[in-house]
C-alpha positions as CSV (number, residue, x, y, z in Angstrom):
1,M,0.0,0.0,0.0
2,Q,1.1,3.5,-0.7
3,N,2.2,5.7,2.2
4,E,1.2,8.9,0.5
5,T,-2.2,10.2,-0.5
6,G,-2.8,10.1,-4.2
7,S,-5.6,9.6,-6.6
8,A,-8.8,8.3,-4.9
9,F,-9.4,6.3,-8.1
10,L,-6.4,4.0,-7.3
11,A,-7.4,0.8,-5.4
12,D,-4.4,1.0,-3.0
13,C,-4.6,4.7,-2.2
14,P,-5.0,5.8,1.4
15,T,-7.3,8.5,0.3
16,R,-9.7,6.0,-1.1
17,L,-9.7,4.0,2.1
18,A,-10.5,7.1,4.1
19,V,-13.4,8.0,1.8
20,E,-14.7,4.4,2.0
21,I,-14.6,4.5,5.8
22,I,-16.5,7.8,6.2
23,S,-18.9,7.2,3.3
24,D,-20.8,4.7,5.3
25,K,-24.1,6.4,6.4
26,W,-23.9,4.9,9.9
27,A,-20.2,5.9,10.4
28,V,-20.9,9.6,9.6
29,L,-23.9,9.6,11.9
30,V,-22.1,7.9,14.8
31,L,-19.1,10.2,14.4
32,F,-21.4,13.2,14.4
33,G,-23.2,11.9,17.5
34,L,-19.9,11.6,19.3
35,S,-18.7,15.0,18.2
36,Q,-20.5,16.7,21.1
37,R,-19.4,14.4,23.9
38,P,-18.7,10.8,24.8
39,R,-21.7,8.6,24.7
40,R,-22.8,5.1,25.8
41,H,-24.0,2.5,23.4
42,G,-27.6,2.9,24.4
43,E,-27.4,6.6,24.0
44,L,-26.1,6.2,20.5
45,V,-28.9,3.7,19.6
46,D,-31.4,6.3,20.8
47,L,-29.7,9.2,19.0
48,V,-29.1,7.5,15.6
49,G,-32.6,6.7,14.5
50,G,-33.0,3.4,12.6
51,I,-29.7,1.8,13.6
52,S,-29.9,-1.6,15.3
53,R,-27.7,-2.4,18.3
54,K,-25.8,-5.0,16.2
55,V,-25.1,-2.6,13.4
56,L,-24.0,0.1,15.9
57,T,-21.6,-2.3,17.5
58,Q,-20.2,-3.3,14.1
59,T,-19.8,0.4,13.2
60,L,-18.1,1.3,16.4
61,R,-15.7,-1.6,16.1
62,R,-14.9,-0.6,12.5
63,L,-14.3,3.0,13.6
64,Q,-12.1,1.8,16.4
65,R,-10.0,-0.3,14.0
66,Y,-9.3,2.8,11.9
67,G,-8.4,5.0,14.9
68,L,-11.4,7.3,14.8
69,V,-13.2,6.2,17.9
70,E,-12.0,4.8,21.3
71,R,-13.9,2.7,23.8
72,H,-13.6,3.4,27.5
73,A,-14.7,0.7,30.0
74,Q,-15.2,2.5,33.4
75,E,-17.1,-0.3,35.1
76,P,-18.1,-3.7,34.0
77,R,-21.4,-2.4,32.6
78,R,-20.4,1.3,31.9
79,V,-18.7,1.7,28.5
80,E,-18.5,5.0,26.7
81,Y,-17.3,5.8,23.2
82,S,-15.5,9.0,22.2
83,L,-13.7,10.4,19.3
84,T,-9.9,10.2,19.1
85,D,-7.8,13.1,18.0
86,L,-8.0,11.8,14.5
87,G,-11.7,11.3,14.7
88,R,-12.1,14.9,15.9
89,T,-10.5,16.1,12.6
90,L,-13.7,14.9,10.9
91,V,-16.1,17.1,12.9
92,G,-15.7,20.2,10.7
93,P,-16.2,18.4,7.4
94,I,-19.2,16.5,8.8
95,E,-20.7,19.8,10.1
96,V,-20.3,21.3,6.6
97,L,-22.0,18.2,5.0
98,T,-24.8,18.4,7.6
99,D,-25.4,22.1,6.9
100,W,-25.5,21.2,3.2
101,A,-28.0,18.4,3.8
102,R,-30.2,20.7,5.9
103,E,-30.2,23.3,3.2
104,Y,-30.7,21.1,0.2
105,G,-32.3,17.9,1.6
106,G,-35.8,19.2,0.8
107,A,-34.8,19.8,-2.8
108,I,-33.6,16.3,-3.1
109,V,-36.8,14.9,-1.7
110,D,-38.8,17.1,-4.0
111,F,-36.8,15.9,-7.0
112,Q,-37.2,12.3,-5.9
113,E,-41.0,12.6,-5.5
114,A,-41.3,14.3,-8.9
115,A,-39.2,11.5,-10.6
116,E,-41.4,8.8,-8.9
117,A,-44.6,10.6,-10.0
118,V,-43.3,10.6,-13.6
119,A,-42.3,7.0,-13.4
120,S,-45.7,6.1,-12.0
121,A,-47.5,8.0,-14.7
122,Q,-45.5,6.3,-17.4
123,G,-46.1,2.9,-15.8
124,S,-49.8,3.4,-15.7
125,R,-49.8,4.2,-19.5
126,A,-48.0,1.0,-20.4
């Protein structure tokens, strides 16, 4: 594997690995959820709507393997997760993406609904 960043189009580029890690929808949401403070597993399940406990556990383990999240066991049943220094470097970019989604998410939904209406109308004519 290369040690330098390069073209994200190359299979062995670290840039591509980084993009693949953070392009997972659950990873971004978990990282964003941890951006404000450390959280327990159950808190993250409640915060990230639609994620199962199993998928959250898999996502947290994956983010730990890449050095973005750390696990802190304080008591046998008290475990918290927090961002590492490397994970905190993603907070700004995730906030920018979140702001974009808030501003343009409605336009995407409108376009999607219009496209579905056209497809439905074409389907009923066939």
